C-alpha positions as CSV (number, residue, x, y, z in Angstrom):
1,X,7.3,-43.0,-15.1
2,X,6.5,-40.3,-12.5
3,X,3.9,-41.2,-10.0
4,X,3.3,-40.2,-6.4
5,X,3.4,-43.1,-4.0
6,X,3.1,-43.4,-0.3
7,X,6.8,-44.3,-0.2
8,X,7.7,-41.1,-1.9
9,X,5.6,-39.1,0.5
10,X,7.2,-40.7,3.5
11,X,10.7,-39.9,2.1
12,X,9.6,-36.3,1.6
13,X,8.3,-36.1,5.1
14,X,11.7,-37.3,6.5
15,X,13.3,-34.6,4.3
16,X,11.1,-31.9,5.8
17,X,11.9,-33.1,9.4
18,X,15.6,-33.0,8.6
19,X,15.1,-29.5,7.3
20,X,13.6,-28.6,10.7
21,X,10.3,-27.5,9.4
22,X,7.6,-27.0,12.0
23,X,5.2,-29.9,12.7
24,X,2.2,-27.8,11.4
25,X,4.1,-27.0,8.2
26,X,5.0,-30.7,7.7
27,X,1.4,-31.8,8.4
28,X,0.0,-29.3,5.8
29,X,2.5,-30.3,3.1
30,X,1.8,-34.0,3.5
31,X,-1.9,-33.4,3.6
32,X,-1.9,-31.3,0.4
33,X,0.3,-33.9,-1.4
34,X,-1.8,-36.8,-0.3
35,X,-4.9,-35.1,-1.6
36,X,-3.2,-34.6,-4.9
37,X,-2.1,-38.2,-5.0
38,X,-5.6,-39.4,-4.5
39,X,-6.9,-37.0,-7.2
40,X,-4.2,-38.4,-9.6
41,X,-4.9,-42.0,-8.8
42,X,-2.5,-44.0,-11.0
43,X,-2.0,-41.3,-13.6
44,X,1.5,-40.6,-14.8
45,X,2.5,-37.0,-13.9
46,X,3.2,-34.4,-16.6
47,X,2.6,-30.7,-16.9
48,X,-0.9,-31.2,-18.4
49,X,-2.0,-33.2,-15.4
50,X,-0.8,-30.7,-12.8
51,X,-2.3,-27.8,-14.7
52,X,-5.6,-29.6,-14.7
53,X,-5.4,-30.1,-11.0
54,X,-4.5,-26.4,-10.6
55,X,-7.6,-25.5,-12.5
56,X,-9.7,-27.8,-10.4
57,X,-8.6,-26.3,-7.1
58,X,-8.9,-22.8,-8.5
59,X,-12.6,-23.5,-8.9
60,X,-13.0,-24.8,-5.4
61,X,-10.8,-22.7,-3.1
62,X,-10.0,-19.0,-2.4
63,X,-6.9,-17.7,-4.2
64,X,-4.8,-17.6,-1.0
65,X,-5.7,-21.3,-0.3
66,X,-4.8,-22.2,-3.9
67,X,-1.4,-20.6,-3.6
68,X,-0.8,-22.4,-0.3
69,X,-1.6,-25.8,-1.9
70,X,0.7,-25.0,-4.9
71,X,3.5,-24.1,-2.5
72,X,3.2,-27.6,-1.0
73,X,3.2,-29.3,-4.4
74,X,6.1,-27.2,-5.7
75,X,8.2,-28.1,-2.7
76,X,7.5,-31.8,-3.3
77,X,8.3,-31.5,-7.0
78,X,11.6,-29.7,-6.3
79,X,12.5,-32.5,-3.8
80,X,12.0,-35.1,-6.5
81,X,13.8,-32.9,-9.1
82,X,10.6,-32.7,-11.2
83,X,11.2,-29.1,-11.9
84,X,9.2,-29.0,-15.1
85,X,6.0,-29.8,-13.0
86,X,6.3,-26.7,-10.8
87,X,3.4,-24.3,-11.0
88,X,3.1,-20.5,-10.9
89,X,1.2,-19.0,-8.0
90,X,-1.9,-16.9,-8.6
91,X,-1.4,-13.2,-8.6
92,X,-3.4,-11.7,-5.8
93,X,-3.9,-7.9,-5.4
94,X,-3.1,-6.9,-1.8
95,X,-6.1,-5.8,0.2
96,X,-5.8,-2.6,2.2
97,X,-8.6,-3.6,4.6
98,X,-9.7,-6.8,6.4
99,X,-13.0,-8.6,5.8
100,X,-15.6,-7.6,8.5
101,X,-16.8,-11.1,8.5
102,X,-13.4,-12.4,9.8
103,X,-12.3,-9.6,12.1
104,X,-12.7,-10.5,15.8
105,X,-13.4,-7.3,17.8
106,X,-12.3,-6.7,21.4
107,X,-16.0,-6.8,22.5
108,X,-16.5,-10.2,20.9
109,X,-13.2,-11.5,22.5
110,X,-14.5,-10.4,25.9
111,X,-17.8,-12.2,25.3
112,X,-15.9,-15.4,24.4
113,X,-14.0,-15.1,27.7
114,X,-17.2,-14.6,29.6
115,X,-18.7,-17.7,27.9
116,X,-15.6,-19.8,28.8
117,X,-15.9,-18.7,32.4
118,X,-19.6,-19.5,32.4
119,X,-18.9,-23.0,31.1
120,X,-16.2,-23.3,33.8
121,X,-13.6,-24.0,31.2
122,X,-10.7,-22.4,33.1
123,X,-8.0,-23.8,30.9
124,X,-9.6,-22.3,27.7
125,X,-10.3,-19.0,29.6
126,X,-6.6,-18.6,30.5
127,X,-5.3,-20.0,27.2
128,X,-7.2,-17.4,25.1
129,X,-6.0,-14.6,27.3
130,X,-2.4,-15.9,27.0
131,X,-2.5,-15.8,23.2
132,X,-4.3,-12.5,23.0
133,X,-2.0,-10.8,25.6
134,X,1.3,-11.9,24.0
135,X,0.5,-12.5,20.3
136,X,2.1,-15.9,20.3
137,X,1.2,-18.7,17.8
138,X,-0.9,-21.7,19.0
139,X,2.1,-23.9,18.3
140,X,4.2,-21.7,20.7
141,X,1.9,-22.3,23.7
142,X,4.2,-25.1,24.8
143,X,6.8,-22.4,25.6
144,X,4.5,-21.0,28.3
145,X,5.9,-23.1,31.1
146,X,5.9,-22.8,34.9
147,X,9.5,-21.5,34.8
148,X,8.6,-19.0,32.1
149,X,5.8,-17.6,34.2
150,X,8.1,-17.3,37.2
151,X,10.6,-15.2,35.3
152,X,8.0,-13.3,33.3
153,X,9.3,-14.2,29.8
154,X,9.2,-17.2,27.5
155,X,12.0,-18.3,25.1
156,X,10.4,-19.4,21.8
157,X,12.0,-21.4,19.0
158,X,9.8,-21.4,16.0
159,X,10.9,-22.1,12.4
160,X,14.5,-22.0,13.4
161,X,14.2,-18.5,14.9
162,X,14.7,-17.7,18.6
163,X,12.9,-14.9,20.3
164,X,12.0,-13.8,23.8
165,X,8.3,-13.0,24.5
166,X,7.6,-10.9,27.6
167,X,4.6,-11.9,29.7
168,X,2.6,-9.1,31.2
169,X,2.6,-9.0,35.0
170,X,-1.2,-9.3,35.2
171,X,-1.1,-12.4,33.0
172,X,1.7,-14.0,35.1
173,X,-0.4,-13.4,38.3
174,X,-3.4,-15.0,36.7
175,X,-1.4,-18.0,35.4
176,X,0.3,-18.5,38.8
177,X,-3.1,-18.9,40.4
178,X,-4.2,-21.3,37.6
179,X,-1.0,-23.3,38.1
180,X,-1.6,-23.5,41.9
181,X,-5.2,-24.5,41.5
182,X,-4.4,-27.3,39.1
183,X,-1.3,-28.4,40.9
184,X,1.0,-28.0,37.9
185,X,4.6,-28.3,39.2
186,X,6.7,-27.9,36.0
187,X,6.6,-28.0,32.2
188,X,4.0,-26.5,29.9
189,X,1.0,-24.9,31.6
190,X,-1.6,-25.8,28.9
191,X,-1.7,-29.6,28.6
192,X,-4.2,-32.3,28.0
193,X,-5.4,-34.8,30.6
194,X,-2.5,-37.1,29.8
195,X,0.0,-34.3,30.2
196,X,0.8,-33.6,26.6
197,X,0.7,-30.1,25.1
198,X,-2.7,-29.2,23.7
199,X,-3.3,-30.0,20.0
200,X,-4.3,-27.1,17.7
201,X,-7.5,-28.9,16.7
202,X,-8.6,-29.4,20.3
203,X,-8.3,-25.7,21.0
204,X,-10.1,-24.9,17.8
205,X,-12.9,-27.2,18.7
206,X,-13.2,-25.8,22.3
207,X,-13.4,-22.3,21.0
208,X,-16.1,-23.1,18.5
209,X,-18.3,-24.4,21.4
210,X,-18.4,-20.9,22.8
211,X,-19.8,-19.2,19.7
212,X,-23.5,-19.7,20.4
213,X,-23.5,-18.6,24.0
214,X,-21.1,-15.7,23.3
215,X,-23.1,-14.5,20.3
216,X,-20.1,-14.5,18.0
217,X,-20.1,-15.8,14.4
218,X,-18.2,-19.1,14.0
219,X,-16.2,-17.7,11.1
220,X,-14.5,-15.3,13.5
221,X,-13.6,-17.8,16.2
222,X,-10.3,-19.6,15.8
223,X,-7.1,-19.4,17.8
224,X,-5.1,-17.5,15.2
225,X,-7.6,-14.7,15.3
226,X,-6.5,-13.9,18.9
227,X,-3.0,-13.3,17.5
228,X,-4.5,-10.9,14.9
229,X,-6.5,-9.0,17.6
230,X,-3.2,-8.6,19.6
231,X,-1.5,-7.2,16.5
232,X,-4.2,-4.8,15.6
233,X,-4.5,-3.5,19.2
234,X,-0.8,-3.1,19.6
235,X,-0.5,-1.2,16.2
236,X,-3.4,1.0,17.0
237,X,-1.5,2.3,20.1
238,X,2.2,2.1,19.1
239,X,2.0,2.6,15.3
240,X,5.3,0.7,15.0
241,X,5.0,-2.1,12.5
242,X,8.8,-3.0,12.6
243,X,8.7,-3.6,16.4
244,X,5.4,-5.5,16.0
245,X,7.1,-7.8,13.4
246,X,9.8,-8.6,16.0
247,X,7.2,-9.3,18.7
248,X,5.2,-11.6,16.4
249,X,8.3,-13.4,15.1
250,X,7.9,-12.3,11.4
251,X,10.8,-12.2,9.1
252,X,8.9,-10.0,6.6
253,X,7.2,-6.8,7.6
254,X,4.7,-7.3,4.8
255,X,3.4,-10.3,6.7
256,X,2.9,-8.1,9.7
257,X,0.9,-5.6,7.7
258,X,-1.7,-8.3,6.9
259,X,-2.2,-8.6,10.7
260,X,-2.7,-4.8,11.2
261,X,-5.4,-4.4,8.5
262,X,-8.6,-2.8,9.9
263,X,-12.1,-3.3,8.7
264,X,-13.2,-1.5,5.5
265,X,-15.7,0.7,7.5
266,X,-12.8,2.5,9.2
267,X,-11.3,3.3,5.7
268,X,-14.7,4.5,4.5
269,X,-15.0,7.0,7.4
270,X,-11.4,8.2,6.8
271,X,-12.2,8.9,3.1
272,X,-15.4,10.6,4.0
273,X,-13.5,13.0,6.3
274,X,-11.3,14.3,3.5
275,X,-13.8,17.0,2.6
276,X,-13.4,16.8,-1.1
277,X,-17.1,16.7,-2.0
278,X,-19.1,19.8,-2.4
279,X,-22.9,19.4,-2.3
């Protein structure tokens, strides 16, 4: 009989660790599989059951979220050699523009910074600027160390790939003052009260608290959107998606293209300037 158990999930987690998956990837895989286990209860697994679950999540989540969950499950099925249970991802037509409801503008970003400053949250104020000025992931913030700031560059190891991220001089100057004011001698700059690197959820929560005073919709305010703002701003000036992919640490340029999508209104104006209508 094929059933998901906590023991199987623990073994799979050990496998992911040995495969050197990032902690955020491991957490997501385990979370998705645990939710599936709770949905299944004591039911024996077969293709009909997993297809029923697929239909259930299709009705509840956006297509991209569904495919993300299916990826977690398929990895777990492959690990257990349950190949007949693997599911096909949904086919999603690639969008050529971003949703206006999700795109964080430069003006909104500046209002968030002002709100953080008003609340005297210097850590968040500097943290948001660090992500937005470099395009790094939240999980890569731990690489922003005292020594990295002194030499003006950070060595980042993410998902088994090494890259160097250059830190703008103005950012280094700001962070040196922050380090001095907070008596940080070594190690990561952005840490909790107990000295550990900040958790993604803590940063997310702190940013959400700025929304009301900054006048920015909550749906736009999350750490990864700062990375998107960096990518769009860089591309609007340089128009070099290959170089941008290297800076962001993407293996696939198609991933980078998602980051450079502009709002639909910009595309509308471009189409209207074609001059192909005669009134």
